N, C-alpha and C positions, 0 to 999 in steps of 0.2 A: 328466787331465780327469775330475775326481770330480765328481758331480752334486749338486746339495742334496737335491732331492726329487724321486726317480724313479717315473713312472706305468708298470703293467706293464697290459697286456690279455691276456685269455685266461689271466687270473690262476690258475685252478683247475684248470686243465689239467695235462698232463705237464711241458709247458717251464716255461709261467708259473708254477708253484707253486711248482718248485724255485729258479727266478730270484728270487722274492720270497723265499722262504727264506734263500738265499743273501744276499742285502741285508740280511734282517734280521737274520742272524747277524752280518753287520759294522756293526751298530749302523747302518744308515744309513736314511735315511727314504724309504720303498716305499708306495704308494699302490697298490691291486690292484683291478683291475675286472675281471669277467665275468658271463654273464648269470644265472649261480647261483654265488653266492660258497663254497657247501661249506664243504669242508676247509681251504680258505685262510682262513677267518676267523676259525683257530685261528694265525695265524700274527702277523695284524696287527688291530689293531682300525679300520685305516682301508682296507677291505675293501668293497667299494660292487657291488651288482647293477644292472649296465649292459647294454642291448640294444645290439647295434651296430645305429647311424643315430639313435641318441638324442644328437645332437651338443649341445643344449640341458644337459643333465643331465654329457655330457662337458666340455664347457667350463667348467662351472660347478665341476666337483671337480677339474680342472685349476688355474683361479684361488685357490680355496679353499687347496689345497696348496702354492703355488707351485712346481709342476710346472716343472722345466729338461731334464728326459730320458724318453724315451720307449722301453718294449722292448714291440715289438707283436707279442705270440703268438697275438692272436684270429685267431676265424674257423673257418673249415672246416680239419681238420688232417690231411686226407688223401685221396690219391684212392678211397681206399674209404668214404667219408665222403660221402653226399649226393649218390653218382653217378646217382639217379632225378631228382634234380631239378636240373639245372644252372643253371638261371636264379635259384636261390635262390643256390646257390655263387656265381656271381660277383656277384650283389648285396651279398651278405656279405662275401665276400673284397676283392672292386675297391672296393666302398661304403665297405666298413669303413677299409681304408687310405687312401681317399681324404680321410675324414674325420680321419685321425688324421694325415695330409700337413698337412693345412689346419691342426689344430691346434698342431701343430711350426711351422708359419712364423707363426701370430698369439702363439703365446709369442715367439720368437726377435724378434719386432717389437718384443715391450714390454721383455724381459729383455735382449737382444741374443745369446741364445743359446739351443738347443735340440739336443740329440744324438738321433736316432732311429735306434734298431736296430731292422729288418725281419726276421723269420723266414720267408724262403722255402725253397725247396724244391731237392734236387736233381733231383726227375724234371722241372724246366723245361727241360735238355737231351734229352729224350726219349731216342729209340734211337740209342747212340754205343758202340760196344763196344771202342773202341781205350782204351787206358789212358792215364793222365796227363791227365784232362780237365780244363784250365785254364779259367779266369773267362771267357777271351774267345773260346771254343767256342760256334758259333752255338746258337742254340736251339731246339728242334722238337717242342713239346710234343704230344701226342696225345691229351689227355684236359682234360675242364673244369678240373680243379683245377691243374696245373701253367698253363693258359693263363692263370687267376686270379692264379695267384703272379706271371706274367710282367707282367700289366698293371700290379699294385701295382709291380712294379720299375719300370716305365715311369713311372708317377704320380711315382716319390720322386726318378726322376731329372729329371722336367721342374722338379719342386720345387727340388731342389739347382741348377740349370742358372739357374732363371729368378727363384728367391726366396730361396736361399741355406741353404735345410734342409740340415743337418748329418745327412746320412743315409747308414747303412753297411747293407747288403745281406748277410745268412747264405744261403748258398744250401746249407741243411743234409740229411745223408744220413738213414738212416732210425733213427728214434732208438727205443732200448727201454729200459726200465727199470721197476718196480715198479706205478707209478702209470698205465701206458698202460692204457686202455680199448676203444681201438680193435682192430681186428682185427690179430693180429700172431703169423706162424707159429711164433717161439720162445716165446710164451707157451702155444699150442696145443698144442705137442710135449710142453712140461716137463708141464703140467695132465693130459693125455692118461696120461702116465706115472706120474705121481702116483697118478693115481684108478684106473691098471690097464688102462687102454683103450691098444688099436694105436690109432697114426697113419699114414693112408697119404696122400700128397699126389700126384697126377697129374702132378709136375713136381718140378724142384729138383735132380735128380742133375748137378752140372758146373756149376748155376747161379749165378754170384756176385751177392750181394746185402749192401750197404756197410750195415751197422749201424754206430750209434755209439752209446756209452750216454749217458743221460742227464746223467750229472755231466760228461763232457767237451763237452758241447752248452753249458751253463750256463757253463761256464769260459769259451768261446768268447764267449759273449753277452756275460759282465761285462768283458772284454777289449774288446770292440767297443764297450762301451758307455764305458768309462774312457780309451781310447788317445787321448790328444794329437793328433796330426797322423800320417797316412798317404796315402801317393800315391793310393791304391786305394780304390774304394766298395765294393766286392763282392769276396766272399771264400767261399772253399768250406769245409764244417767238415766234416768226417768223422774216423773213426778213420784215416785214411790205408792201409786196407788193403781188400781186398774178396774176402772168404772165401764159398764156396760154400755153399747149405743142406745138401748130404751133411757139410760139413765141422762145420759147426752141431749138427749132428744127431749126429756121432760124439763131439762134446763131451756132448752131454746124454745120451747112453748112458754114458762116463764116470763121469759124475756121479749116475745113478739109470741102475744096472746093468741094472735091470727095463723098461726103456725098449724100445718094440718098436714101432721106426721105420723105414718102406719109401717110398723116392722114386722115382716114375718119372723118364726122361731128360727133357729139355727145360724151357725157359723158363716161368718162370711168365707165361701169358698176360695178366695183370690188372696185371704190372711191367714196367718197362721195361728194356732191355738196355744196360747203362750200364759201361763201363771204369773201373776205380779214379780218384777224383777227386783232381786233385794241391790238397794244402792248403799247397803253397811258400808261395803268399802270404800267408796268414792266417799260417803261422812267421814269416815276414817281419818282417811290419808289426805283427802284433797280439802275436806272443811265443806264439802258441797252441800248444802240445803236449797230443796226446791222451793220457791215464794209464790206461785204464781197456780192457787186450786183452780179445777177445772171450768167451774162457775166463773171467775172472776177473768180467766182466759177466754172463756166463749163469749163474756161480755164485751171485751174488748175487740174479739173477731167480730161480733154484730155491729159494734160503733165504726170500725173500720171499713166492713162493707156498704152498711147504713149511708154513711157520707156521700161516697158517687152518686146512690140512688136520691138521695135528697138533693144533691145539687141538679141532677137531671130533673126532677119535678120543679124546680125552681124556675128553670129556664124560661 
């Protein structure tokens, strides 16, 4: 199911930007929207500033470009963002998803189809240390962010059941990559090492963290966007492994021998304790296959972070 024109929300963010880049590289028509278009405007002339909640402009853009598919990456991007303003978190994430679901319903009424891919999060599972977490595991959020994602999933489930909206939910692991702007322990350890600072974390030794490189997530999103038929509506997207923070620190030390990283025992108090996500459904029904192992992804991140430091030293 190759869409004619795809709308990407949150298009200047970590995921949205790379989705737009891939679609443009494949010579596909893509319309990018975000509250600030920034760098994504260098990828496409069809990039527009759009505040979540501006439904009139949203529908006008969709009609102008004959949108028939949507990738919804917009909204608050993690539990570390907007922690002190839960009301705004719910307004943006839940209200924004409702607006997108209604847009998809109206597009489908007019044109007969509209695929909608929604970027949810592994945090919806809450604390569940057992491995092989499948999509039918109970959801147990303990923060506003995963609660807002569950609400978005429920909205799409209702729109799919009652109105035939062709929605696919992707529960995505912790995404890392060069363009990530929000808090990231990998970036912190690398940046500290490059700047000659020690890193001490009061947690992390033996604590698993399910990172997935941004390119693998984008591949999963495009597979979900294009798949013809599938029995499931919800898929886990991860690297299929759950390395510990100390294992990641060891990789960074191998790549940057001067790195001085120390960790205490125990879990990150601001993160969920979650066993390895099963990606069997995504592999079977979408053809998803993660291709960037942690060491390779960290090496890419080191290179991306090193370049600005190298430029500064050369001035």
